[in-house]
N, C-alpha and C positions, 0 to 999 in steps of 0.2 A: 282480576286481570290487570287493572291499572297499577296495583301495587307490584305485580310481577314485572310489568314493563319498567316501572321506576327502578326496581331493584336491579334489573339487568343493566339498565343504563348506568346506574351508580357503579356496578361491578366493572363495566367497560372502562370507566374513567381511570381505573387503576391498572389497566392492562395495556400492553403494547405488542406490536408485531404479531407473530403467529399465536401468541397466547390469547388473542382476541377472537379467534375463529369460532370456537365452540359457543361462546357467549353471543357473538353476532348472529349465529344461526338460530339460537334460542330466541333472541330478540326478534328476528325476522319472522319466525313462526308465530310468536305471541301477537305481533302486530297484524299479521295476516289473518289470524283467527279473530281478532277484534274487528278487523275490516269486514269479515264475513258476517259477524253477528250484527253489525250496523246495517248491512244489506249492500250487495254489490251494485255499484252504479250510483249510490247515494253520495252527494257531495260531502256529507259529514264524515264519511269513512275515508275520503281521499288522503288526508294526512297520514292515517295509519298505513295505507297501501304504499305511500311514498316512503315512509319510514322503513317498511319491510323491504322495499326495493333497495334503499340505500344500505341497509345492514347486510343484505345478501350479496350485493355487488362488492362491498368491501371485503366480505369473507371470501368471495370467489377470487378476488385479487390476491389474497394472502395464501390461498391453498396452493400447494405444490402442484404444477401441471401434471405430474405423474400420479398424483393421489387418486384413488378410486372414487372418493366422495365428490371430487370436483365436478363430475358429470351430473350428479344429482342436484348440486347447488346451481349449476348452469341451467338445468332444465327448469327448476323452480323460479329462478330469477327471470329467465326468458319468458316463462308463462305470465309472471306478474307484469312485466313490461308490456306484454300483449294485452293484458286486461286494461292497463292504464291508457294504452293507445286506443283500443276499440271501444271501451265502455266510457272512459272519461275524456276522450278527445285529446289524448296525449300527443306530443310532437312526433314528427316522422322519425326522429332519431330513436324513439322508443321502439318503433316497428323494426328499424334496421338493426338496432342492438339486440332486440329480442330474437330476430332471425339468427343472428350470429351466435348467440348463446344457445339457442335450441339446437342448431346444427352441431355446435361443439358437443353438446350433451349426447346427441344421437351418434356421434362418432366414438363415444366412450364405450368400452366393453363393460358388461356387468350392470348397465342401467336397468333399473327395475321395470318389468314389462308394463305395469300400469303407468308409470311415469313416462316411459318411452312412447306409449300410445298417445298420452295427453300431449307430449311435446310435438308429435307428428301432426296432430290435428290443429294445434295452435299455430305451428309453423305454416301449415297449409292455409289457414285463414289469413295470416299475415302476408303470404305470397299473393293471395287473391286480392288483398288490399292494395298491393302494388299494381296489380293488373287494372283494377277499377280506377285507381288514381291516374294511371298513365292514359287510360282510355279518354279521360276527361280533357286531356291536352292534345289529342289527335286532331289534325285537320286533314284535308284531302291530300295536300302535297306530301305530308309526312307518311300517310297511309300508302300512297302509291309508290313512294320511294323506299319502301321496306322498313319504315319506322316502327313497325310492331314486333320486330324480331325479339327484342329483350322481353316484351310483354308475353309473347308466346312461351319463352323459356320459363318465366315465372309461373305461368299456368301449368306447364309441364311439371315443374318442381312440386307444385301444390298437388297435382293429380298423383304423382309418384308417392308422396308421403301418405296420402289417403289410401292408396292401394296397399301400402305396407301395413296400415292399421287393419284393413279388412283381411289381409292374408295372414296376419299374425294370430297369436292366441286370442280367444274370445275375451272381450272386455265387458264392462257393464253396458246397459242399454243406451245411456246417454252418449257415450263415446262412439259406439257403433252407429247409432242413428245420425250423429253429426257427420261421421265419415261417409256414410251411405248417402246422406243428403248433399254434401258438398262435392263429392266426386263427380256426379253428372254436371254440376255447374262448372267445375274446373275444366272438364272435358269439352263442354259446349263452348265455353269462352275461348279455349285453345283452338277449337275447330273454326270458330268465327274469325279469329284473328290470323289464322295460318295463311290465308290467301294474301292478306295485306302484307304479311311479313315477307312474302316472295316478291313484292313489288308489282303485283298484278293490277293495281289501280282499280278503276271502276269495274273492270271486267271480272275482278276477283270477288266483288261484293255479292253476297248471297243473303237475301232477306230471310230465307228459311233458317240459316244458321243463327241469325240474330234472334229469331223467334224461339228457336230451340234453347238458346242460352237463357232467355227470359222465362221460359217455362220451367227450366231446371231451377232457376232462382226462386220462382214462386213455390215450387214443390218443397224446397229447403225451408222457406218461410213457414209453410204449413206444418212441416215435420217438427221444427224447433218450437213452434207455438203450442203444440200439444204435449210437449215433454213435461215431466214433473219438475217442480222447483228443485234445484239441486240440493237444497238443505235436507231433503228427505231421502236422498239416495247416495250421496258421496261425501267423504270427509275431505277437509282441506289438504292439499291445494286444489284438487280437481273440481270443487264446487263452482269455481268461477267459470268453468268451461262453458256450460250451457248458457249462462247469462252473457258471457262474452260473445258467443256466436249469435245469440238472439239480438243483442244490442248493436252488433256491427251491421246488421241488415245487409246481407250480401246482394240483395236486389238493388241496393242504393248505389248503382254505378252510373256514370254519365252515359247519355245516349249520343252515339256518334252522328254528327250532322255532316253529310257528304256533299261537297260542292264541286261542280265541274269547272275547274280552273282553266280548262283548255279553250273554252268558248270565249270569243272576243267581247261579247256582251253578256252581262249578268242575266241569268235565267233563274226562275224559281225552282228550287229543288225540294225534294220530299224530306220531311223529318220523320224519323221512325218513331211511332207512338210508343209510349211507355205504359202499358196497361198494368194495373195493380188490382189484385183481387180485393184487397181491403186497405185502401189508402189511409194513411194516418190523419187524424184531425189536425186543424191548424195548431201550430206549435204551442202557443201559450195564451191565446186570447181568452179562452173560457176560464183557465186557471187564474189568470191575472185579474179578470173582472170579478171573480169570486172573492179574491183577497181584498180588493178595493171595497167591495160591498161590505165585507165583514169589518174592515177597519172603520168605515164610515159608521156602521151600526154601533161598534164598541165606543167610538168617540162621541156618539150622540149628535152628529151633525153631518149634513150633506155638503156643507160649504167647504171650499178649499181643496187642496190637492191631497193625494194619499199620503205623501210624506209629511204634510202638515198634521194629518190625523195621527200618523205614527208618533210624531214628536209630542203631541198633546197627551197621548196615552202614556208615553215613555216617562214624562215628567209629572204625571198624576200619580194617584195611589194605585199602583198595579195590583196590590193585594186585594183590592175591591173587585177586580174582574173575575168572573166565574172561570174556574180552572178549565172546565170543558170547552169554553169559548176560546180561551188562550191556546189550548191544545189544538183545536180545530184551525185557528189562525196559523199556528206553526206548521201544521201539515199542509195547508193550502199554500202558504208562502214558500215552503220547501219545494212543493210540486211546481209552482210557477217559476221559481229560480232554476229548477232543473231543465225546464222547457224553454227558458228565455232565449230570445234571439240576441245577438251581440249588441244591437242598439239599445236594448232595454235591460240588459243583464245587470247594470249598475243599480238601477232603481229597484229591481226585484231582489237583489242581494241586500239592499238597504232595508227593505220591508221585512225580509226574512230575519235579518239581524235584530230588528226591533222586536219582532215576535218572540225570538229566543230570549231577549232581555226581559220581556214581560213575564215569561215563564220562570226565569230566574233560577234554573237549576245550574249547578256548578259546571257540568259538561256543556250545557247550553251556552253559558257565558264565554267559555273558551272559543266555541264555534262562532258566537256572535262577533267577537273581536276579529276573527279571520274574515268574516263576511263584510264587516264594516270597512276594514282596510281595503279589501278588494272593491267595495262599492265606491270609496273615495277615489281609487285609481281609475275606475271605469267611467264614472260620471263626468262629463265634460265640465270645465270650469264655468261655462256660461249657463249651464242647466240650473233651473230653479231648485232642483234637489241637491245640488252640490253643497250648499250651506247646511242643509238638513243632515246630510251624511256626517259632516264634521260635528254638528251639534249633538248628534246621537251618541258620540263618544262620552258626552258629559254624564250620561246615565251610568257609565261604567267606571267613573272616577271614584276611587276610594276616598271617603272624607277624611280618614286618618292618614293615608299615604297617597296624596293626590298625584305625586310624580311617578308612582309605581304603576305597573300594569300597562293597559292599552294606550295611554298617552305616549309611551315610548314608541309604539308602532306607528302612531299617527305623526309623531314628530319627525320621523325619518322621511316622510313624503315631502315633495316640493311645496314651497309656500303657496303657490297658486292652487294647489289641491286642498288647502286648509282654510280657504276663505280669507283670513287675515284680520278679522275684526272681532270675532267672538271671544268669550271668556275661555273657551276650550283652546282656541288658537293662542291666547296669551300663555296658557299653561304649556302649550307645545313649545313656544319660543323660549320660555324659561327652562324647560327640559333640555332643549338643544344647547342652550348656553351652559348649563351645568355639565353636560357631557363634554363640551369643548373646553371646559375649564375657565370660561369667561365669567365675569361677575354678573349677577342678576339684579336688576333694579327692582326693589320691592314695590316702588310706586306704580309700575306698570300693572302689577297684580292688584294693588289697591284700587286703581282706577277701574279695572275690570270688575272688582267686587262691588264698588259703588254703583256701577251701571246695571247690576242685576236687581230685579225686583225682590222685595221682601218675600221670604218664603221659598225662593228658588232653591232647588235641590243642590245647586253647585256652590251656594254661598258658604256652607261649612268647609268644603274642600278648598276654596280659594283662601279663606281665612287661615286655615292650617298651612297652606302653601306659603303665605306671607311670613308666618312665624318660622317655618323651616328655612326659608331663604335667609332671613335675618340671622338665625342661629348659625347657619353654615358660614356666613360672612364673618360672624364673630369668632367662630372656631378658627377660621383661616387667619384672622388677625393675631391670634394667640394671646389676646388680652383677657385674663380671667374675669375681671369685673364686667367687661362687655359680654362675655359668654354667659355669666350668671343673669345679667339683665335680659338678654335675649331669651334665655331658657325659661325664666319666671314670668316675664311680662307678655311675651308673644305666643307662648304655647300653654295649652292646658297641661295639667300634671301628666307626666309621661316618664316611664322608666328610662327612655333614651335620654331625655333632657337631664334627669337626675344623674345618670351615669356620666354624661359629658361634664356636668358641673363637678362631679366627684373626682374624675380623673384629672381635670385641670387644677383642682384644688388639693390633690394628693390625699383624698379622704378614702382610704382603702375599704373601710367598713361600709360606707355608703355605696361605693362602687360595687362591691360584692352583692349587696342587697339589690341594687338596681339590675345587675346582671341576671340574678335569679328571677326577677320579675319579667325581664325580657324572655328568658328561657321558658317561662310558664305562659307566655302570650300565645295568641291564636296562630301567629305566623312563624313560630319559632322553628318549624321544620325546614324553612327555606335556608339555602346555603349561606346567604349574606348574614342572616340573623344568627345562624349557628357559628359563623366565623367570629362575630363580636362576642357571643357568649363564651366561646372558647378562649378568646383573648382576655376577657375579663377574669375568667377562672384561673388563668395563668398567674394572676396576682395572689392567689391563695398559696400559702406556704405548706399546707398539709397534703398528704397523699391523696385524700379524697378530691380535693380541688384539682390536683394534677391529673387524676384519672378522668374527672369530668371534662377538663380542658382538652385532653387528648381525644376523647370521644367526640366532642363537639367539633374540634378542628379537623379530625379525620372525615367526619360527615361533610363539613363545609368544603374541604379540599376536593372531595370527589364530585361535588356539584358545581364548583366554580371553574368552568372550563374555558372562560374567555381569557386568553393569554395576555390581552391588553388591559386587564383589570388590575389596578394596584391592590385591591382587596385580596385578590387571588394570590398575588406575590407575598403579601404580608401573612396570609394564612399559612402558606407553605413554610415560611421562615419561622413563624411562631411554632408550628408543629415540629420543625427541626429542633428548636430550642427545648421544646417539651420532651422530646425523645431523649435528648442528651441529659436533661435534668433527671429523667426517670432512671436511665442507665440499666434497663433490663437486658436480658440476652437478646441480641439482634438489634438493639436500639441504636447502636453506633451506625450501622448500615442504613437503618431507617432514617436517621437524622441526615446522613449524607444524601440519600435519595430525595428527601423532602427539600433540602437546601438546594440541590441541583435543579429541582423543579422551580424553586423560587427564583433562581438566577435566570430562568427562561422568561420570566414575566416582566411586566412594566413596573415603573416607580421603584427602581433600585435605591437602596440606602447605603451610602459608603461605609457607615459604621458597621452595619450588619455584614456587608460583603467582606470587609476586612476581618471581622470576627470569624466568619466561615473560612477565610483563607488561613487564619491561624489554626483552626481545627485541622484543616487538611494538611498543612505543613507538619503539624505535630504527628499526624498519622502517616506522613510520608507520601501523600497523594499529590504528585507534582502537577498533573494536568488540571485537576480541580482547583488547586491553589493558584495556578497561573491564571485561570479564567477569572476567579474571584478577585485577585489582585488587580487585574486589568480593569474590571468593572469598577472597583473601588477608586481607581485612579482616574477614571473618566471625568472630564470637567463638568459635564452635565449632571452626573450622578453626585459628584462632590458638592455641587451647589445646592442639591436637594436634601442635604442632611437635616434630620429632625429627630427630636427626642421621641422615644417610644410612646410616651403619654400623648404627644401631639399627633402621632400616627393613629393611635387608638381613638382619640377624640374625632378625628376626621372620618374614621371607619364607622364610628357610631352614628355620625350624621348621615353617611351614605346608606347604612342599613335602615335608619329611620325613614329616610326619604325614598328609598328604593331605587335610587339612581346616583351615580357618582361620575366624576370626571374621568375621561379616558386617561389612563396612566401614561407617563413619559416612557417611550419605548426604551428597551434595554439597548445600550450601545453595542455595536458589533465588536467582538474581541478579535484581535488579529491572530492569524495562524502562527505557530511557532516558527515555521519555515520562513514566513515573511519577515518576522522580527529578526531572525538570524541573518537574512539577506541584507536587511537594513544595517545591522551591526557590521557586517563585512564591508558594506559600502562606506561606512564611517571609519573603518580601520580599527574596530573594536573587537576584542577577543571574546567577551562575554557580557551578558547582562545579569547582574546579581540583585535579587530581591532580598531585603532584610525586613522581617516582619515578626511582631510578637506572636508567640504561640501559647501564652497564658494570659489570663485576665489581669494579673498583677504586673505584667510587663517585665518579669525577671528572666525570661528566656525568649529567644528569637529562633525563627526558622530561616535558613539560608537556601533560597531557590536559585540555581544557576542555570542559565540558558547559554550553552556553548555555541559560539557563532560558527565554528567549523563543523561540528557533528550535528548541530541543530537539536541536541538532546537536552532535556530538563533533568537536573540532578538536585536532590534535596538533602540538606543536613539539618536535622530537626533538633529543636530544644537546646540551642547553643546558649550558654549563660551570657547575659547582657553585661559586658564589661567595657569600660572606657579605655581604649588603647593609650590614652594620654597618661593614665595613672595605674594601669594594670598590665602585668605581663602574662595574662592568661594564655596558656598554650593552645587554646581552641582556635584562635584566629590564624595562627600559622598553618594549622592543619587544613583550615578552610581554603586559605589562599593557594595551597598546593594543588587544589582541584583545577586551577586555571592555567597550570603549566602544561607543557607538551609531554604527556606520558610520564610525568614525574621528573623529567630532565630539566634542561635549562629553559629559560623564557624564550618564546618564539623570536621575539625582538622586543623592543620596548612596547609591550602590549598596552592597549587601552581597555579599561574596565568601566562599564557603565553601572551605576548603582541606583536602584529604586528602593528607597527606604520608607517604611510606614511610620506611623506615629510612634515615638519612642526612639527607635533606631535612627530616625532622620538626623538626630544630633550626634550620632557616633562618627567620629572622624576616621573613617576606614583607612584613609591614606596613611595614618600614623600607626596602624597595626604592624606587628613584626611578621616577617617571613621566616621560614625555617633557617635561613642563612643569618638571621639576626638583623637584617636590614629592615628599613621601613618599606611599607608597600609602595609609597610614592617614589622610592628609589628604583623600583623595578617595573612599575606600571604607571600609566597616566590614568588617574581616577577622576571621573566626572559623573554627574547625576542626571537622571531623567525621571519623569513621573512613572513611566512604565513602557512596555513594549509598543503600545499604540503611539505614544509620543515619539519614540525612536523611529518608527516607520514614517511618521509625518515629517519629522525633522530631516530624515535622510533624503526626502524628496525636495527640500528647499535649495534654492540657488545660494551659493556663498560668494560674496564679493570681497575683493581685497579691502583690508581694513582702512587704508589711507585714501580710498577713492572719494568718499563724501562723509567725513566725520562731523558730528554735531556735539558740542559741549554745552551743558546747562550748568552755569556756575553762579552760586550765591545770589539767586534772584530776589531773596528777601533781606539781604544784608546780614544774615546771621551765620554765615560760614566763610568769614573773611580769611581764615587760615588756609582755605583751599585755593585761594586766588593765585598765590605764588606757584603752587604745585601745577595748576592748570596752565599758567603762563609758560612754565618750563616745558611741559609736555607739548603744547601747541607750537612753540618756537623750534624745538628740536625735531619733532616727529610729524606734526600736522600743520605746516605753515598756511595751508589753504582751508583750514577748517572753519566751520560756522560756530560762533559763540553767542549764546543767549544768557542774559543776566547781568551781573556786575563783575568787571574784571579790571586788571591793571593796564589794559589797552583797549582800543575801540572794540565795541561789541556790535552784533548784528540785530539785537533786539533786547528788550528789557526782561524777557522771560515770561511773557504772557502765554496762557494756554493756546490761544489761536496762533501765536508765532511758532510755538513748538510743533503744533499739528501741521502747520504749513511746511515745516522743514523735514518732517519725518519720512515721508514717502521716498524710498530709495536710499535712506541714510545707511552707510556702511558701518558706522560706529555711533553709539549714543552713550556718551560719558556723562553720568549724572553726579554732579557735585552740589546737589540741592537736597532739601529735606524729603525723605520718603517715609511713608508710614502706612499702616493698615488700620482702617476704621470699620469696625463691625464686618470684617471679612472683605472689605473693599480696599484694594491697593491704590494709593494716590500719590501724586507728586506735589510738593509744596512749591508753588510758583509765585511770580511777582504779583503785587497788589493784594496779598493775602488770599489769593485764589488757589484752588487745587484743581488738578486734572486727574480724573479717574483713569487708570491705565486701561480699564475695560472699554473706555470711549475712544481709545487709539485703535484705528482699524488698519493702519498702513505703516506700522513700524517695520524696521528691517535691520539686518546686520546684528552685530554684537552690542549688548548693553552692559555697561560696567556700573555697579552700584556702590554706594558708600557702605560702611559697616552698619548692619541693622539687626544682627542676631538671627539665629537659624529659623525661627518661626516667621519673622518678617521677610527674610530672604526667600523662603519657600513660597509665600504668598505673592511677593513681588515678581519672582521668577515665573510663577504660574501665569500671572497676568501679562507679563511682557512677552512670553512665548506665545500665548494665545493671540496677542496683538500683532504677531508676525516676526518678532526677533528670532534669529537663528540660534542665539545662545545668550547666557547671562553669567557674568563673573561678579563675585562679591565675597562677603565675609559671613560665615555662619556663627562666628562668635566675636565678641568685642575684642579689639586689639588696640594698643596705643596708637594714636594718630600718626606719629612719626614712622612707625613700622608699616602702617597701612600705606602711607605716602611712598615709602621705599619700595614696597612690593608692587604698588601700582606702576611706578616708574619702570621697574624691571619687566612687568607684564607688557606694557606698551612697547618697550624695546624689543621683546621677543615677537610681538605681533607685527611690527613694521619690518622686522627681518624676515617675515614670511611664514612664521609658525602658525599652525591652526590654533584656535583658542584653547582647546583641550590640551594640546601639546605645550602651548605657551604657559598655561597655569602649572602644568607638571614641571616645566623647566624652572619656573620661579621657585617652586617648592624645593626642588633638588639644589638650587643655588643657595637657598637659605639653610638647608640641612648640612651642606658641605662646610666644615670649619675652615677649609683651605680655599674658600671661594675667591674668585678674582673680581675685584671691584672695577666696573667699567670706567674708562678714562673720562667719559663725558657725564658721569654721575655728578649731579650738583653737590657742592661741598657739604651743605647740611645733611643730605642723605648719605653721603659717604661717611660722615661722622657717625650716623646711626648704624651703618653697616659694620663699623669697627667697634662701636661701644656697646652694642646690644648683642646678647647671645641669641642669634637668630635660629640656632639649632633647636631651641625649645619648641616642641611640637605644638604647644598651645598657640604659638604665633603662626608658623607656616601652614599647619594643617587646617586652620580656619579658613584659608583662602579656598574658595570653591568655584567650580564651573558647572553649569547645567546647560545642556543643549547639544547641538550638533557637533 
């Protein structure tokens, strides 16, 4: 049965929507059958009952309301909710939901007679539960004012359903006896409450009615008590019926105490006695005492508290205890826990958990964890047993994988519930830190290990935990020497450690061998281990290795259902790659489905997302390509790029430890209509993505989002050619997609370009149109990272350029040729600007980082004539005193930034950083150009800006001015620059097309 339940759950992981219905119903039936075999009412079976309810409720929600089967599912689900409410003390919502489902079932035509009879009896029982609950809240005022009206109605509903059972086809003896026994009770309760419902007050009270109701209840008790156990007479789901009725104890209703509130002085009033033919014994005194005596006997001492005895047994040699004594202890502890009052329930659950641990059966250990977690929750922090409940978890810690298993359950509880001083709590703290992605201090574990006495059962687990924490830190550092030292010095020989060393050292033979040892290990069936086994097998180049990889990855993907797990994400994307590599029939669609599942998870990798986008562009799948491109362009994802070997090393550590850091959530990708609206607000006609569609980068896919129609359009596998040197006709055909119905240009349209690696260097502005002109002559071309950036930038406020400009000029004395150019710009266009650095006129500061940070908030223009560079992915400005300022540390930049020539890779990184820092746009050079040409173009750019042109339009105007051989030279153009304009062939695309604008 356990295998069947597991198989059904695995099958469900691959299904969605209505396809889940049949499997959900099979799972619900299997869990209900397992609950019945455990025994109705036993706490150990409650998880199965809850699982059955969850499965059936989900199926019920998926079934079409008009489907005939919906009534049967509603009846079974309502019946199980009734069982949980009456037998296990489930919440009132179980009763109310159960009534609603049962009534829905009874309203369906074609309900099986047996199921209908069962539904009526259970519904009647739940209605009577309402009645007895309401009676407990009645006082004299409410009774006399007609407050029993709704209670009378529920008693009427119960009686009506029971009469329907008795008037219908004959059922088995249990159902008939239950209906015959409950009907007099329902009628008597209704009769007793009827007078109160009419507001008759004390005059309506009739003691004989009360006694009649009590007699009916006693008769029901005797009838149900003599019925056979349901296992002998009925098949599931009906077997729960008799136990539910018996456990609910219909006699257990509150006694109404009537007070005469009309008297001016209080007078003694009668309390109706509550006779019972066979009152139950005290709830748990005898059972609890028996458990404590047996614990004391097994521990060999009468000194101390029962939880002390339990811990002594737990950390001794449990195998030496006679099995019959342990079985007896489990039975007694289970009985005591079932009967426990709320004040004692925590201690009783603790003792039951210890007893189950001592028996050490696999099923018992799962139940022990649940009882221990509940014990920690129930026992107050001040109670002496609170620490013992935490310590008891130590017996369940796996010495090989101390962070796996029950420690995770305990680590989620509040710190006060964990004591705070024990070795177990230290493990919990480390577990919580690992889950949060925080570093773990191995010394805290070392101190806990030193504090344990020699021979303590937790010492091997703590020693292993220390080694695993050090290895995890080493893998995170990426230092191969440190990884090898941690693996060999801190850990005993382990296939995980061997695999980690192999993958970081690129030793494929050792990696494959270690992977097969992991696959042969005792825990290889778990999804995390299957995931790393599949990942390792992907390194095999033969068909057998690929087949084994797919089998392991498919198994892992079905079991890794935590969407916040990075291991789940990587398993799906590795499976997608494996399907594409195999290339069998249907594998293309399988690969796409696996990749889409990966995009839903945490810890996205920009390299992989970009690769998937290329697949989708090559296949013409616009929506999938759009989403993947947006994820790849997200700043948080781009910052997390890692090599596959580094990802695998981290996954091996996670599988070895049994716990990993919660992954970085996947960024929300914008809706295409939102991006289109942003484009329209910026005056852009389209957003064009250029992205490689093959591994060699010889072709690109062109994905165009039209701002007017909000539609995505794909042109796949376009040859990568440089418009500066090639007249390939593909680009003109692509450009035609941005026109109005193939006619003329709407106006001078603006095109935003988002280019991936490779195409980022393509100067699209230089491409030819069908008319033979350059794109820059008909469109204003600017760049963005993607649609999400466009949406963000569209929401920023744009200030006039000349409001508060800031110039950073030659702060290190190494760019003196720029001083004259800046002097001219400031005198002609920005006489009130701020200047930091070294200039030919007074400055406002030497160009220290603090000075620039102080001037940046609110700056409308940031002109950088200083050194700019990218160090290990970090964009920095070279400022005075040999100091640098990381652009990422700028949190309040604003306006337009203008960069010196830096090359397209540096321009992209610098623009990324400046836009994240708050700039609305960045202008600069994607390719190196002669300094005089750069100075001329910058002058013309500032001229267009101060005349009121938006930055994107200003850049386009400069490009068109340079393209035009008949250009007009402005009268105020400085003589040296005018000489450049006349002497240099500015129409050369390599000069003007390198000028680039990115931003709003």
